[in-house]
N, C-alpha and C positions, 0 to 999 in steps of 0.2 A: 840716431833718429833718422828715419827715412820717410819720404813723402811720395805718394802716388797721386798725381794731380790730374784731374779731368782735363781733357783737351781744350775746352773753352777757357781754361785758366792758365794759358801759356805765359801770360805776362807775370802772373804770380810765381810760376815755376822759375822764371828767370831771376826774379828777386830772391827767391829762396836759395838758388844756386849762388847768386852774388853774396848772400849772407853766409855761404859755406855749408849749406845743408843739402844732403843727398836727396835729389829730387828727380823723379821720373815722370814724364808726361805720357798719359795713356788715354784711350778713348773708352769711356764706360758706356757709351750710347745712352739711350733712355731706359734701358732695361736694368732693373736693380739686380737681376741675377748675373749681370756682367761684372759685378764687383768681385775683386779677389777675396779669398778667405783671409781672416785675421792672421797677422804675422807679428811677432814681438818687435816692438819699437817702430812699427810702420803705421803711418796714418794716411787715410784716404781723404782727399780734399775735392769737394765738388760744390756747385751751386744748384744742382738738380733738386728741386723741391720735392720730387717724388721719393727721394731718399730719406726725407725727414722722419718717416714712420719706422725706419729700421732702428732697432735697439742695438747699436754697435758702438763701443767705446772708441774704436779706431776710426770712426767716420765723422768728419766735420762737414756739415752743410753750411757754407759761408753765406753771409748776408751782404758784406761789403761789395761795392761796385768796382773800384779801381784796384789795380795790382798792389799799390802801396797800402791802401786801406785793408786789403785782404791779408797782406803780410802782417800788419798790426793785429788784425783779428786772430789770425792763427797763433801768433806769439802770445797774445793775451790769454786765449783759451787754453793753450798748452803750457802756459807760464814759462815761455822761453824769453830770456833776457839777452842783452848784448853780450854778456859774459859767456853765454852758451855758444856763441858763433865763432867761426873762423873765416871772416870775410875775405873774398877775393882769392880763394884757394881752389875754386872749381871753374871749369869752363862753363860759361853762361849758355852755351849752345848744347853741349852733349853731356854735361854733368861730370866728366872725368876730373880727377885731381890734376892740377897743373904741376909741371915739373920744371925746375930751372934748367936752362940750356946755355951753353957757351954763347957769348955775344956774337961770335963769328958765324954761328949757325943761322942767325937771323938775317945776316947780310944777304941782300937780294930778295928776301921774302917780305920785307917791310919797307915803308917809304925811307928814302935816304936820309931825310931830315930827322926822322925818329932814330935811326941807327946812330947818327952823329950826336944826338942829344941825350941818349939814354945809355945806361951802363948795364942794367939788368933786363933779362928777357926770360919769359916762361912760355911753355908750349903745352897744348893739350895733346896727349899721346894718341887720342882717337881721331880728332878732326884736323890736327896739325896747326890749328890757329895759334898765332903768337900773341902774347900779352906783355905789357910793359907798364911801368909806372908812368902815368900821364895825368891828365886833369880828371879822369873818371873816378879814381879812388876817393878824392875829396868830395865829389858830388854824391857818390854812393854812401860814403860815411855819413854825410849830412842827412841823407834820407833815412838811413838806418837809425841814427840818433833821434830823428823826429818821430818815427813810427813805432819804435820798439821800447817797451817799458824796461825799467831797471828796478827789479823787485827789491834788491837788498839795500837800496838807497846810497850805496857807496859810489865812488867815482868810477866811470867806465874806463876800461883799459883802452889804450890808444888803438885806433883802427890801423891794421896793417896797410901799408901803402906799397908793398913790393910788387903787387900785380895790379894791372889796371886796364887801360884801353887796349883794345885789340885791333889789328888791321881789319878794316871793313866795318867797324862800328861807327 
């Protein structure tokens, strides 16, 4: 599943990435003809009310105001549950999948106290940002638990905590 998110919804885009969903931010402007053509497995997300009249299954015109509410709305409308996610496996800034890196590679690129208190590090291959387990994974997991439905009624799988805070967040 892939999302093309209208520029004003950048906060939603970051939450979709944190949830592990492939998300690209683009500017659709106010012209409906700027929308890309349908592509399998790709959804367009916007709040532009002028798009409501378009009869496209891949277009969601969102009502919610906050990024967290928008995330919940997208997941409800597309029936995405927490089981469909791979949280914290994408860079929150550029959407690339994070890769594990040797601890030594992070030395000098992150704060010293982080290097001395963390064992695992991950890096975005595009923007080179480093990620590590910190306090962010627990807060992100709590938000995802709060806003995402669990359709099958079973217990949620544990949220991965291998990636988290990044330098500069």
